[in-house]
N, CA, C, O and CB atoms as a CASP TS submission, in Angstrom:
PFRMAT TS
TARGET T0000
AUTHOR 0000-0000-0000
METHOD Language model
MODEL 1
PARENT N/A
ATOM      1  N   UNK     1      27.749  20.161   5.382  1.00  0.00           N
ATOM      2  CA  UNK     1      27.592  18.812   4.843  1.00  0.00           C
ATOM      3  C   UNK     1      28.099  18.824   3.405  1.00  0.00           C
ATOM      4  O   UNK     1      27.674  19.649   2.595  1.00  0.00           O
ATOM      5  CB  UNK     1      26.095  18.331   4.917  1.00  0.00           C
ATOM      6  N   UNK     2      28.995  17.918   3.099  1.00  0.00           N
ATOM      7  CA  UNK     2      29.508  17.874   1.731  1.00  0.00           C
ATOM      8  C   UNK     2      28.648  16.966   0.856  1.00  0.00           C
ATOM      9  O   UNK     2      27.770  16.260   1.352  1.00  0.00           O
ATOM     10  CB  UNK     2      30.966  17.394   1.722  1.00  0.00           C
ATOM     11  N   UNK     3      28.909  16.991  -0.434  1.00  0.00           N
ATOM     12  CA  UNK     3      28.091  16.237  -1.400  1.00  0.00           C
ATOM     13  C   UNK     3      28.114  14.732  -1.143  1.00  0.00           C
ATOM     14  O   UNK     3      27.092  14.056  -1.260  1.00  0.00           O
ATOM     15  CB  UNK     3      28.574  16.513  -2.816  1.00  0.00           C
ATOM     16  N   UNK     4      29.310  14.210  -0.786  1.00  0.00           N
ATOM     17  CA  UNK     4      29.442  12.773  -0.578  1.00  0.00           C
ATOM     18  C   UNK     4      28.589  12.317   0.612  1.00  0.00           C
ATOM     19  O   UNK     4      27.912  11.291   0.546  1.00  0.00           O
ATOM     20  CB  UNK     4      30.920  12.397  -0.354  1.00  0.00           C
ATOM     21  N   UNK     5      28.632  13.088   1.688  1.00  0.00           N
ATOM     22  CA  UNK     5      27.846  12.746   2.873  1.00  0.00           C
ATOM     23  C   UNK     5      26.352  12.834   2.550  1.00  0.00           C
ATOM     24  O   UNK     5      25.575  11.972   2.961  1.00  0.00           O
ATOM     25  CB  UNK     5      28.204  13.682   4.059  1.00  0.00           C
ATOM     26  N   UNK     6      25.953  13.872   1.818  1.00  0.00           N
ATOM     27  CA  UNK     6      24.557  14.048   1.436  1.00  0.00           C
ATOM     28  C   UNK     6      24.074  12.890   0.568  1.00  0.00           C
ATOM     29  O   UNK     6      22.956  12.405   0.743  1.00  0.00           O
ATOM     30  CB  UNK     6      24.371  15.374   0.697  1.00  0.00           C
ATOM     31  N   UNK     7      24.915  12.447  -0.368  1.00  0.00           N
ATOM     32  CA  UNK     7      24.557  11.340  -1.249  1.00  0.00           C
ATOM     33  C   UNK     7      24.400  10.050  -0.452  1.00  0.00           C
ATOM     34  O   UNK     7      23.483   9.272  -0.715  1.00  0.00           O
ATOM     35  CB  UNK     7      25.615  11.162  -2.349  1.00  0.00           C
ATOM     36  N   UNK     8      25.278   9.813   0.514  1.00  0.00           N
ATOM     37  CA  UNK     8      25.186   8.607   1.338  1.00  0.00           C
ATOM     38  C   UNK     8      23.910   8.606   2.166  1.00  0.00           C
ATOM     39  O   UNK     8      23.263   7.568   2.299  1.00  0.00           O
ATOM     40  CB  UNK     8      26.406   8.491   2.256  1.00  0.00           C
ATOM     41  N   UNK     9      23.540   9.751   2.722  1.00  0.00           N
ATOM     42  CA  UNK     9      22.318   9.841   3.517  1.00  0.00           C
ATOM     43  C   UNK     9      21.087   9.626   2.647  1.00  0.00           C
ATOM     44  O   UNK     9      20.133   8.974   3.072  1.00  0.00           O
ATOM     45  CB  UNK     9      22.236  11.198   4.222  1.00  0.00           C
ATOM     46  N   UNK    10      21.101  10.169   1.431  1.00  0.00           N
ATOM     47  CA  UNK    10      19.976   9.974   0.507  1.00  0.00           C
ATOM     48  C   UNK    10      19.825   8.508   0.146  1.00  0.00           C
ATOM     49  O   UNK    10      18.706   7.999   0.082  1.00  0.00           O
ATOM     50  CB  UNK    10      20.166  10.811  -0.766  1.00  0.00           C
ATOM     51  N   UNK    11      20.928   7.828  -0.089  1.00  0.00           N
ATOM     52  CA  UNK    11      20.881   6.399  -0.423  1.00  0.00           C
ATOM     53  C   UNK    11      20.364   5.585   0.750  1.00  0.00           C
ATOM     54  O   UNK    11      19.649   4.600   0.563  1.00  0.00           O
ATOM     55  CB  UNK    11      22.270   5.896  -0.838  1.00  0.00           C
ATOM     56  N   UNK    12      20.725   5.997   1.959  1.00  0.00           N
ATOM     57  CA  UNK    12      20.257   5.290   3.150  1.00  0.00           C
ATOM     58  C   UNK    12      18.743   5.432   3.298  1.00  0.00           C
ATOM     59  O   UNK    12      18.059   4.461   3.621  1.00  0.00           O
ATOM     60  CB  UNK    12      20.970   5.823   4.410  1.00  0.00           C
ATOM     61  N   UNK    13      18.218   6.630   3.066  1.00  0.00           N
ATOM     62  CA  UNK    13      16.774   6.865   3.164  1.00  0.00           C
ATOM     63  C   UNK    13      16.049   6.118   2.044  1.00  0.00           C
ATOM     64  O   UNK    13      15.018   5.490   2.286  1.00  0.00           O
ATOM     65  CB  UNK    13      16.456   8.385   3.096  1.00  0.00           C
ATOM     66  N   UNK    14      16.574   6.181   0.838  1.00  0.00           N
ATOM     67  CA  UNK    14      15.925   5.533  -0.305  1.00  0.00           C
ATOM     68  C   UNK    14      15.911   4.019  -0.148  1.00  0.00           C
ATOM     69  O   UNK    14      15.038   3.356  -0.708  1.00  0.00           O
ATOM     70  CB  UNK    14      16.632   5.914  -1.606  1.00  0.00           C
ATOM     71  N   UNK    15      16.837   3.468   0.586  1.00  0.00           N
ATOM     72  CA  UNK    15      16.922   2.030   0.763  1.00  0.00           C
ATOM     73  C   UNK    15      16.074   1.498   1.907  1.00  0.00           C
ATOM     74  O   UNK    15      15.995   0.286   2.106  1.00  0.00           O
ATOM     75  CB  UNK    15      18.331   1.644   0.981  1.00  0.00           C
ATOM     76  N   UNK    16      15.439   2.389   2.661  1.00  0.00           N
ATOM     77  CA  UNK    16      14.640   1.942   3.810  1.00  0.00           C
ATOM     78  C   UNK    16      13.375   1.249   3.346  1.00  0.00           C
ATOM     79  O   UNK    16      12.750   1.668   2.371  1.00  0.00           O
ATOM     80  CB  UNK    16      14.286   3.126   4.721  1.00  0.00           C
ATOM     81  N   UNK    17      13.001   0.196   4.041  1.00  0.00           N
ATOM     82  CA  UNK    17      11.736  -0.476   3.798  1.00  0.00           C
ATOM     83  C   UNK    17      10.972  -0.538   5.109  1.00  0.00           C
ATOM     84  O   UNK    17      11.544  -0.332   6.180  1.00  0.00           O
ATOM     85  CB  UNK    17      11.953  -1.899   3.206  1.00  0.00           C
ATOM     86  N   UNK    18       9.697  -0.818   5.024  1.00  0.00           N
ATOM     87  CA  UNK    18       8.836  -0.870   6.196  1.00  0.00           C
ATOM     88  C   UNK    18       9.308  -1.939   7.174  1.00  0.00           C
ATOM     89  O   UNK    18       9.702  -3.036   6.778  1.00  0.00           O
ATOM     90  CB  UNK    18       7.392  -1.135   5.782  1.00  0.00           C
ATOM     91  N   UNK    19       9.262  -1.601   8.446  1.00  0.00           N
ATOM     92  CA  UNK    19       9.542  -2.534   9.522  1.00  0.00           C
ATOM     93  C   UNK    19       8.466  -2.336  10.592  1.00  0.00           C
ATOM     94  O   UNK    19       7.999  -1.216  10.798  1.00  0.00           O
ATOM     95  CB  UNK    19      10.990  -2.321  10.108  1.00  0.00           C
ATOM     96  N   UNK    20       8.075  -3.397  11.262  1.00  0.00           N
ATOM     97  CA  UNK    20       7.013  -3.318  12.272  1.00  0.00           C
ATOM     98  C   UNK    20       7.322  -2.253  13.325  1.00  0.00           C
ATOM     99  O   UNK    20       6.408  -1.608  13.841  1.00  0.00           O
ATOM    100  CB  UNK    20       6.822  -4.683  12.949  1.00  0.00           C
ATOM    101  N   UNK    21       8.583  -2.069  13.639  1.00  0.00           N
ATOM    102  CA  UNK    21       8.967  -1.084  14.658  1.00  0.00           C
ATOM    103  C   UNK    21       8.716   0.361  14.212  1.00  0.00           C
ATOM    104  O   UNK    21       8.792   1.276  15.031  1.00  0.00           O
ATOM    105  CB  UNK    21      10.433  -1.256  15.010  1.00  0.00           C
ATOM    106  N   UNK    22       8.419   0.578  12.922  1.00  0.00           N
ATOM    107  CA  UNK    22       8.146   1.935  12.433  1.00  0.00           C
ATOM    108  C   UNK    22       6.921   2.543  13.112  1.00  0.00           C
ATOM    109  O   UNK    22       6.827   3.765  13.230  1.00  0.00           O
ATOM    110  CB  UNK    22       7.943   1.921  10.914  1.00  0.00           C
ATOM    111  N   UNK    23       5.982   1.711  13.560  1.00  0.00           N
ATOM    112  CA  UNK    23       4.796   2.227  14.251  1.00  0.00           C
ATOM    113  C   UNK    23       5.152   2.881  15.582  1.00  0.00           C
ATOM    114  O   UNK    23       4.444   3.776  16.043  1.00  0.00           O
ATOM    115  CB  UNK    23       3.794   1.104  14.483  1.00  0.00           C
ATOM    116  N   UNK    24       6.245   2.438  16.200  1.00  0.00           N
ATOM    117  CA  UNK    24       6.630   2.960  17.514  1.00  0.00           C
ATOM    118  C   UNK    24       7.635   4.107  17.428  1.00  0.00           C
ATOM    119  O   UNK    24       7.826   4.836  18.401  1.00  0.00           O
ATOM    120  CB  UNK    24       7.209   1.848  18.355  1.00  0.00           C
ATOM    121  N   UNK    25       8.269   4.270  16.290  1.00  0.00           N
ATOM    122  CA  UNK    25       9.256   5.342  16.131  1.00  0.00           C
ATOM    123  C   UNK    25       8.553   6.664  15.865  1.00  0.00           C
ATOM    124  O   UNK    25       7.404   6.695  15.425  1.00  0.00           O
ATOM    125  CB  UNK    25      10.240   5.019  14.986  1.00  0.00           C
ATOM    126  N   UNK    26       9.259   7.752  16.138  1.00  0.00           N
ATOM    127  CA  UNK    26       8.644   9.066  15.999  1.00  0.00           C
ATOM    128  C   UNK    26       9.265   9.928  14.914  1.00  0.00           C
ATOM    129  O   UNK    26       8.901  11.097  14.782  1.00  0.00           O
ATOM    130  CB  UNK    26       8.720   9.786  17.290  1.00  0.00           C
ATOM    131  N   UNK    27      10.205   9.380  14.122  1.00  0.00           N
ATOM    132  CA  UNK    27      10.789  10.194  13.055  1.00  0.00           C
ATOM    133  C   UNK    27       9.858  10.215  11.848  1.00  0.00           C
ATOM    134  O   UNK    27       8.998   9.350  11.686  1.00  0.00           O
ATOM    135  CB  UNK    27      12.183   9.655  12.652  1.00  0.00           C
ATOM    136  N   UNK    28      10.053  11.213  11.021  1.00  0.00           N
ATOM    137  CA  UNK    28       9.185  11.453   9.857  1.00  0.00           C
ATOM    138  C   UNK    28       9.142  10.256   8.902  1.00  0.00           C
ATOM    139  O   UNK    28       8.067   9.860   8.451  1.00  0.00           O
ATOM    140  CB  UNK    28       9.662  12.690   9.101  1.00  0.00           C
ATOM    141  N   UNK    29      10.291   9.689   8.598  1.00  0.00           N
ATOM    142  CA  UNK    29      10.373   8.581   7.639  1.00  0.00           C
ATOM    143  C   UNK    29       9.632   7.351   8.159  1.00  0.00           C
ATOM    144  O   UNK    29       8.861   6.737   7.421  1.00  0.00           O
ATOM    145  CB  UNK    29      11.843   8.227   7.350  1.00  0.00           C
ATOM    146  N   UNK    30       9.855   6.991   9.405  1.00  0.00           N
ATOM    147  CA  UNK    30       9.185   5.819   9.986  1.00  0.00           C
ATOM    148  C   UNK    30       7.681   6.012  10.022  1.00  0.00           C
ATOM    149  O   UNK    30       6.921   5.086   9.739  1.00  0.00           O
ATOM    150  CB  UNK    30       9.707   5.543  11.399  1.00  0.00           C
ATOM    151  N   UNK    31       7.256   7.206  10.369  1.00  0.00           N
ATOM    152  CA  UNK    31       5.826   7.515  10.412  1.00  0.00           C
ATOM    153  C   UNK    31       5.208   7.370   9.022  1.00  0.00           C
ATOM    154  O   UNK    31       4.122   6.809   8.878  1.00  0.00           O
ATOM    155  CB  UNK    31       5.593   8.943  10.955  1.00  0.00           C
ATOM    156  N   UNK    32       5.897   7.874   8.006  1.00  0.00           N
ATOM    157  CA  UNK    32       5.408   7.775   6.637  1.00  0.00           C
ATOM    158  C   UNK    32       5.348   6.341   6.150  1.00  0.00           C
ATOM    159  O   UNK    32       4.387   5.946   5.489  1.00  0.00           O
ATOM    160  CB  UNK    32       6.279   8.585   5.716  1.00  0.00           C
ATOM    161  N   UNK    33       6.372   5.557   6.474  1.00  0.00           N
ATOM    162  CA  UNK    33       6.382   4.148   6.071  1.00  0.00           C
ATOM    163  C   UNK    33       5.253   3.372   6.753  1.00  0.00           C
ATOM    164  O   UNK    33       4.599   2.544   6.120  1.00  0.00           O
ATOM    165  CB  UNK    33       7.740   3.507   6.405  1.00  0.00           C
ATOM    166  N   UNK    34       5.025   3.636   8.033  1.00  0.00           N
ATOM    167  CA  UNK    34       3.961   2.944   8.768  1.00  0.00           C
ATOM    168  C   UNK    34       2.592   3.309   8.203  1.00  0.00           C
ATOM    169  O   UNK    34       1.737   2.439   8.039  1.00  0.00           O
ATOM    170  CB  UNK    34       4.024   3.290  10.270  1.00  0.00           C
ATOM    171  N   UNK    35       2.381   4.589   7.904  1.00  0.00           N
ATOM    172  CA  UNK    35       1.105   5.041   7.344  1.00  0.00           C
ATOM    173  C   UNK    35       0.864   4.426   5.975  1.00  0.00           C
ATOM    174  O   UNK    35      -0.228   3.930   5.696  1.00  0.00           O
ATOM    175  CB  UNK    35       1.072   6.569   7.245  1.00  0.00           C
ATOM    176  N   UNK    36       1.879   4.458   5.123  1.00  0.00           N
ATOM    177  CA  UNK    36       1.753   3.893   3.784  1.00  0.00           C
ATOM    178  C   UNK    36       1.495   2.393   3.855  1.00  0.00           C
ATOM    179  O   UNK    36       0.672   1.870   3.103  1.00  0.00           O
ATOM    180  CB  UNK    36       3.016   4.176   2.960  1.00  0.00           C
ATOM    181  N   UNK    37       2.184   1.703   4.744  1.00  0.00           N
ATOM    182  CA  UNK    37       1.977   0.260   4.895  1.00  0.00           C
ATOM    183  C   UNK    37       0.538  -0.031   5.307  1.00  0.00           C
ATOM    184  O   UNK    37      -0.078  -0.964   4.794  1.00  0.00           O
ATOM    185  CB  UNK    37       2.960  -0.326   5.932  1.00  0.00           C
ATOM    186  N   UNK    38       0.005   0.758   6.226  1.00  0.00           N
ATOM    187  CA  UNK    38      -1.372   0.545   6.673  1.00  0.00           C
ATOM    188  C   UNK    38      -2.367   0.796   5.543  1.00  0.00           C
ATOM    189  O   UNK    38      -3.329   0.045   5.386  1.00  0.00           O
ATOM    190  CB  UNK    38      -1.692   1.454   7.863  1.00  0.00           C
ATOM    191  N   UNK    39      -2.140   1.851   4.754  1.00  0.00           N
ATOM    192  CA  UNK    39      -3.039   2.161   3.644  1.00  0.00           C
ATOM    193  C   UNK    39      -3.032   1.042   2.599  1.00  0.00           C
ATOM    194  O   UNK    39      -4.088   0.635   2.115  1.00  0.00           O
ATOM    195  CB  UNK    39      -2.640   3.494   2.994  1.00  0.00           C
ATOM    196  N   UNK    40      -1.854   0.554   2.259  1.00  0.00           N
ATOM    197  CA  UNK    40      -1.744  -0.522   1.269  1.00  0.00           C
ATOM    198  C   UNK    40      -2.384  -1.796   1.805  1.00  0.00           C
ATOM    199  O   UNK    40      -3.092  -2.497   1.081  1.00  0.00           O
ATOM    200  CB  UNK    40      -0.264  -0.780   0.901  1.00  0.00           C
ATOM    201  N   UNK    41      -2.134  -2.088   3.068  1.00  0.00           N
ATOM    202  CA  UNK    41      -2.709  -3.278   3.683  1.00  0.00           C
ATOM    203  C   UNK    41      -4.236  -3.216   3.686  1.00  0.00           C
ATOM    204  O   UNK    41      -4.899  -4.205   3.376  1.00  0.00           O
ATOM    205  CB  UNK    41      -2.186  -3.440   5.111  1.00  0.00           C
ATOM    206  N   UNK    42      -4.792  -2.056   4.035  1.00  0.00           N
ATOM    207  CA  UNK    42      -6.241  -1.876   4.041  1.00  0.00           C
ATOM    208  C   UNK    42      -6.825  -2.034   2.637  1.00  0.00           C
ATOM    209  O   UNK    42      -7.855  -2.684   2.455  1.00  0.00           O
ATOM    210  CB  UNK    42      -6.603  -0.501   4.608  1.00  0.00           C
ATOM    211  N   UNK    43      -6.164  -1.440   1.652  1.00  0.00           N
ATOM    212  CA  UNK    43      -6.634  -1.525   0.268  1.00  0.00           C
ATOM    213  C   UNK    43      -6.586  -2.958  -0.229  1.00  0.00           C
ATOM    214  O   UNK    43      -7.508  -3.417  -0.903  1.00  0.00           O
ATOM    215  CB  UNK    43      -5.795  -0.622  -0.645  1.00  0.00           C
ATOM    216  N   UNK    44      -5.524  -3.660   0.097  1.00  0.00           N
ATOM    217  CA  UNK    44      -5.388  -5.055  -0.321  1.00  0.00           C
ATOM    218  C   UNK    44      -6.485  -5.910   0.312  1.00  0.00           C
ATOM    219  O   UNK    44      -7.080  -6.755  -0.359  1.00  0.00           O
ATOM    220  CB  UNK    44      -3.995  -5.602   0.059  1.00  0.00           C
ATOM    221  N   UNK    45      -6.754  -5.693   1.598  1.00  0.00           N
ATOM    222  CA  UNK    45      -7.770  -6.474   2.305  1.00  0.00           C
ATOM    223  C   UNK    45      -9.168  -6.174   1.774  1.00  0.00           C
ATOM    224  O   UNK    45     -10.018  -7.063   1.708  1.00  0.00           O
ATOM    225  CB  UNK    45      -7.709  -6.188   3.807  1.00  0.00           C
ATOM    226  N   UNK    46      -9.403  -4.919   1.396  1.00  0.00           N
ATOM    227  CA  UNK    46     -10.722  -4.506   0.908  1.00  0.00           C
ATOM    228  C   UNK    46     -11.008  -5.069  -0.481  1.00  0.00           C
ATOM    229  O   UNK    46     -12.130  -5.482  -0.775  1.00  0.00           O
ATOM    230  CB  UNK    46     -10.822  -2.979   0.880  1.00  0.00           C
ATOM    231  N   UNK    47     -10.005  -5.082  -1.314  1.00  0.00           N
ATOM    232  CA  UNK    47     -10.205  -5.553  -2.680  1.00  0.00           C
ATOM    233  C   UNK    47     -10.603  -4.414  -3.597  1.00  0.00           C
ATOM    234  O   UNK    47     -10.681  -3.261  -3.173  1.00  0.00           O
ATOM    235  CB  UNK    47     -11.261  -6.646  -2.719  1.00  0.00           C
ATOM    236  N   UNK    48     -10.848  -4.735  -4.830  1.00  0.00           N
ATOM    237  CA  UNK    48     -11.212  -3.730  -5.823  1.00  0.00           C
ATOM    238  C   UNK    48     -12.705  -3.438  -5.722  1.00  0.00           C
ATOM    239  O   UNK    48     -13.514  -4.345  -5.522  1.00  0.00           O
ATOM    240  CB  UNK    48     -10.839  -4.202  -7.254  1.00  0.00           C
ATOM    241  N   UNK    49     -13.055  -2.177  -5.861  1.00  0.00           N
ATOM    242  CA  UNK    49     -14.443  -1.766  -5.746  1.00  0.00           C
ATOM    243  C   UNK    49     -15.287  -2.328  -6.872  1.00  0.00           C
ATOM    244  O   UNK    49     -16.371  -2.862  -6.636  1.00  0.00           O
ATOM    245  CB  UNK    49     -14.542  -0.260  -5.729  1.00  0.00           C
ATOM    246  N   UNK    50     -14.796  -2.211  -8.088  1.00  0.00           N
ATOM    247  CA  UNK    50     -15.560  -2.671  -9.240  1.00  0.00           C
ATOM    248  C   UNK    50     -14.760  -3.762  -9.953  1.00  0.00           C
ATOM    249  O   UNK    50     -14.156  -3.522 -10.999  1.00  0.00           O
ATOM    250  CB  UNK    50     -15.885  -1.488 -10.209  1.00  0.00           C
ATOM    251  N   UNK    51     -14.765  -4.948  -9.378  1.00  0.00           N
ATOM    252  CA  UNK    51     -13.956  -6.045  -9.906  1.00  0.00           C
ATOM    253  C   UNK    51     -14.545  -6.582 -11.210  1.00  0.00           C
ATOM    254  O   UNK    51     -15.759  -6.731 -11.343  1.00  0.00           O
ATOM    255  CB  UNK    51     -13.845  -7.173  -8.871  1.00  0.00           C
ATOM    256  N   UNK    52     -13.672  -6.867 -12.157  1.00  0.00           N
ATOM    257  CA  UNK    52     -14.087  -7.452 -13.430  1.00  0.00           C
ATOM    258  C   UNK    52     -13.139  -8.590 -13.787  1.00  0.00           C
ATOM    259  O   UNK    52     -11.996  -8.642 -13.331  1.00  0.00           O
ATOM    260  CB  UNK    52     -14.114  -6.379 -14.558  1.00  0.00           C
ATOM    261  N   UNK    53     -13.642  -9.494 -14.611  1.00  0.00           N
ATOM    262  CA  UNK    53     -12.834 -10.584 -15.151  1.00  0.00           C
ATOM    263  C   UNK    53     -12.676 -10.317 -16.638  1.00  0.00           C
ATOM    264  O   UNK    53     -13.651 -10.022 -17.328  1.00  0.00           O
ATOM    265  CB  UNK    53     -13.491 -11.998 -14.880  1.00  0.00           C
ATOM    266  N   UNK    54     -11.447 -10.420 -17.132  1.00  0.00           N
ATOM    267  CA  UNK    54     -11.215 -10.238 -18.569  1.00  0.00           C
ATOM    268  C   UNK    54     -11.682 -11.470 -19.315  1.00  0.00           C
ATOM    269  O   UNK    54     -11.204 -12.578 -19.070  1.00  0.00           O
ATOM    270  CB  UNK    54      -9.719  -9.962 -18.865  1.00  0.00           C
ATOM    271  N   UNK    55     -12.606 -11.275 -20.213  1.00  0.00           N
ATOM    272  CA  UNK    55     -13.127 -12.364 -21.040  1.00  0.00           C
ATOM    273  C   UNK    55     -12.120 -12.676 -22.144  1.00  0.00           C
ATOM    274  O   UNK    55     -11.311 -11.822 -22.507  1.00  0.00           O
ATOM    275  CB  UNK    55     -14.519 -11.994 -21.646  1.00  0.00           C
ATOM    276  N   UNK    56     -12.168 -13.870 -22.666  1.00  0.00           N
ATOM    277  CA  UNK    56     -11.271 -14.279 -23.739  1.00  0.00           C
ATOM    278  C   UNK    56     -11.425 -13.371 -24.952  1.00  0.00           C
ATOM    279  O   UNK    56     -10.450 -13.100 -25.654  1.00  0.00           O
ATOM    280  CB  UNK    56     -11.536 -15.733 -24.132  1.00  0.00           C
ATOM    281  N   UNK    57     -12.631 -12.904 -25.198  1.00  0.00           N
ATOM    282  CA  UNK    57     -12.892 -12.045 -26.351  1.00  0.00           C
ATOM    283  C   UNK    57     -12.598 -10.572 -26.082  1.00  0.00           C
ATOM    284  O   UNK    57     -12.901  -9.720 -26.917  1.00  0.00           O
ATOM    285  CB  UNK    57     -14.323 -12.196 -26.779  1.00  0.00           C
ATOM    286  N   UNK    58     -12.013 -10.264 -24.929  1.00  0.00           N
ATOM    287  CA  UNK    58     -11.644  -8.894 -24.622  1.00  0.00           C
ATOM    288  C   UNK    58     -12.716  -8.091 -23.923  1.00  0.00           C
ATOM    289  O   UNK    58     -12.519  -6.907 -23.647  1.00  0.00           O
ATOM    290  CB  UNK    58     -11.269  -8.209 -25.852  1.00  0.00           C
ATOM    291  N   UNK    59     -13.838  -8.706 -23.633  1.00  0.00           N
ATOM    292  CA  UNK    59     -14.940  -8.009 -22.959  1.00  0.00           C
ATOM    293  C   UNK    59     -14.806  -8.224 -21.457  1.00  0.00           C
ATOM    294  O   UNK    59     -14.540  -9.340 -21.011  1.00  0.00           O
ATOM    295  CB  UNK    59     -16.334  -8.514 -23.472  1.00  0.00           C
ATOM    296  N   UNK    60     -14.987  -7.162 -20.674  1.00  0.00           N
ATOM    297  CA  UNK    60     -14.931  -7.280 -19.223  1.00  0.00           C
ATOM    298  C   UNK    60     -16.253  -7.807 -18.684  1.00  0.00           C
ATOM    299  O   UNK    60     -17.321  -7.346 -19.086  1.00  0.00           O
ATOM    300  CB  UNK    60     -14.594  -5.926 -18.581  1.00  0.00           C
ATOM    301  N   UNK    61     -16.180  -8.765 -17.782  1.00  0.00           N
ATOM    302  CA  UNK    61     -17.373  -9.313 -17.143  1.00  0.00           C
ATOM    303  C   UNK    61     -17.362  -8.828 -15.695  1.00  0.00           C
ATOM    304  O   UNK    61     -16.481  -9.189 -14.915  1.00  0.00           O
ATOM    305  CB  UNK    61     -17.415 -10.897 -17.230  1.00  0.00           C
ATOM    306  N   UNK    62     -18.344  -8.012 -15.351  1.00  0.00           N
ATOM    307  CA  UNK    62     -18.396  -7.460 -14.006  1.00  0.00           C
ATOM    308  C   UNK    62     -18.819  -8.537 -13.018  1.00  0.00           C
ATOM    309  O   UNK    62     -19.737  -9.315 -13.279  1.00  0.00           O
ATOM    310  CB  UNK    62     -19.359  -6.262 -13.945  1.00  0.00           C
ATOM    311  N   UNK    63     -18.129  -8.569 -11.873  1.00  0.00           N
ATOM    312  CA  UNK    63     -18.454  -9.535 -10.829  1.00  0.00           C
ATOM    313  C   UNK    63     -19.477  -8.916  -9.893  1.00  0.00           C
ATOM    314  O   UNK    63     -19.259  -7.833  -9.352  1.00  0.00           O
ATOM    315  CB  UNK    63     -17.184  -9.973 -10.050  1.00  0.00           C
ATOM    316  N   UNK    64     -20.576  -9.596  -9.708  1.00  0.00           N
ATOM    317  CA  UNK    64     -21.617  -9.094  -8.809  1.00  0.00           C
ATOM    318  C   UNK    64     -21.262  -9.497  -7.385  1.00  0.00           C
ATOM    319  O   UNK    64     -20.905 -10.645  -7.121  1.00  0.00           O
ATOM    320  CB  UNK    64     -23.028  -9.640  -9.208  1.00  0.00           C
ATOM    321  N   UNK    65     -21.364  -8.550  -6.486  1.00  0.00           N
ATOM    322  CA  UNK    65     -21.106  -8.824  -5.081  1.00  0.00           C
ATOM    323  C   UNK    65     -22.360  -9.448  -4.480  1.00  0.00           C
ATOM    324  O   UNK    65     -23.460  -8.908  -4.595  1.00  0.00           O
ATOM    325  CB  UNK    65     -20.697  -7.525  -4.316  1.00  0.00           C
ATOM    326  N   UNK    66     -22.171 -10.588  -3.840  1.00  0.00           N
ATOM    327  CA  UNK    66     -23.308 -11.238  -3.203  1.00  0.00           C
ATOM    328  C   UNK    66     -23.618 -10.518  -1.897  1.00  0.00           C
ATOM    329  O   UNK    66     -22.715 -10.227  -1.112  1.00  0.00           O
ATOM    330  CB  UNK    66     -23.025 -12.746  -2.953  1.00  0.00           C
ATOM    331  N   UNK    67     -24.871 -10.239  -1.674  1.00  0.00           N
ATOM    332  CA  UNK    67     -25.279  -9.554  -0.467  1.00  0.00           C
ATOM    333  C   UNK    67     -25.563 -10.567   0.629  1.00  0.00           C
ATOM    334  O   UNK    67     -26.130 -11.631   0.383  1.00  0.00           O
ATOM    335  CB  UNK    67     -26.508  -8.679  -0.728  1.00  0.00           C
ATOM    336  N   UNK    68     -25.163 -10.221   1.829  1.00  0.00           N
ATOM    337  CA  UNK    68     -25.451 -11.089   2.972  1.00  0.00           C
ATOM    338  C   UNK    68     -26.884 -10.846   3.433  1.00  0.00           C
ATOM    339  O   UNK    68     -27.511  -9.875   3.010  1.00  0.00           O
ATOM    340  CB  UNK    68     -24.444 -10.836   4.138  1.00  0.00           C
ATOM    341  N   UNK    69     -27.397 -11.698   4.275  1.00  0.00           N
ATOM    342  CA  UNK    69     -28.754 -11.549   4.801  1.00  0.00           C
ATOM    343  C   UNK    69     -28.912 -10.232   5.552  1.00  0.00           C
ATOM    344  O   UNK    69     -29.979  -9.618   5.520  1.00  0.00           O
ATOM    345  CB  UNK    69     -29.100 -12.722   5.723  1.00  0.00           C
ATOM    346  N   UNK    70     -27.836  -9.792   6.237  1.00  0.00           N
ATOM    347  CA  UNK    70     -27.893  -8.535   6.994  1.00  0.00           C
ATOM    348  C   UNK    70     -28.040  -7.333   6.085  1.00  0.00           C
ATOM    349  O   UNK    70     -28.676  -6.351   6.466  1.00  0.00           O
ATOM    350  CB  UNK    70     -26.650  -8.376   7.848  1.00  0.00           C
ATOM    351  N   UNK    71     -27.461  -7.385   4.880  1.00  0.00           N
ATOM    352  CA  UNK    71     -27.523  -6.268   3.953  1.00  0.00           C
ATOM    353  C   UNK    71     -28.848  -6.176   3.213  1.00  0.00           C
ATOM    354  O   UNK    71     -29.175  -5.122   2.668  1.00  0.00           O
ATOM    355  CB  UNK    71     -26.410  -6.372   2.966  1.00  0.00           C
ATOM    356  N   UNK    72     -29.621  -7.263   3.184  1.00  0.00           N
ATOM    357  CA  UNK    72     -30.891  -7.285   2.433  1.00  0.00           C
ATOM    358  C   UNK    72     -31.990  -6.571   3.141  1.00  0.00           C
ATOM    359  O   UNK    72     -33.110  -6.506   2.635  1.00  0.00           O
ATOM    360  CB  UNK    72     -31.322  -8.689   2.167  1.00  0.00           C
TER
END
């Protein structure tokens, strides 16, 4: 493999983005993209553990999580 071919393949891999079909593919790159997409999606859906609001005066105001009746 010469340098030019290697550079083209690297650019092709670096340019890949997640696609729904990555879950069904069995190559290393697709598997990694699918796993990373799932982790990011889960984190986004979960939200921040210790959420705060930035106050105008620079003080963080912690948001209290309301408990449901089942959690009480």
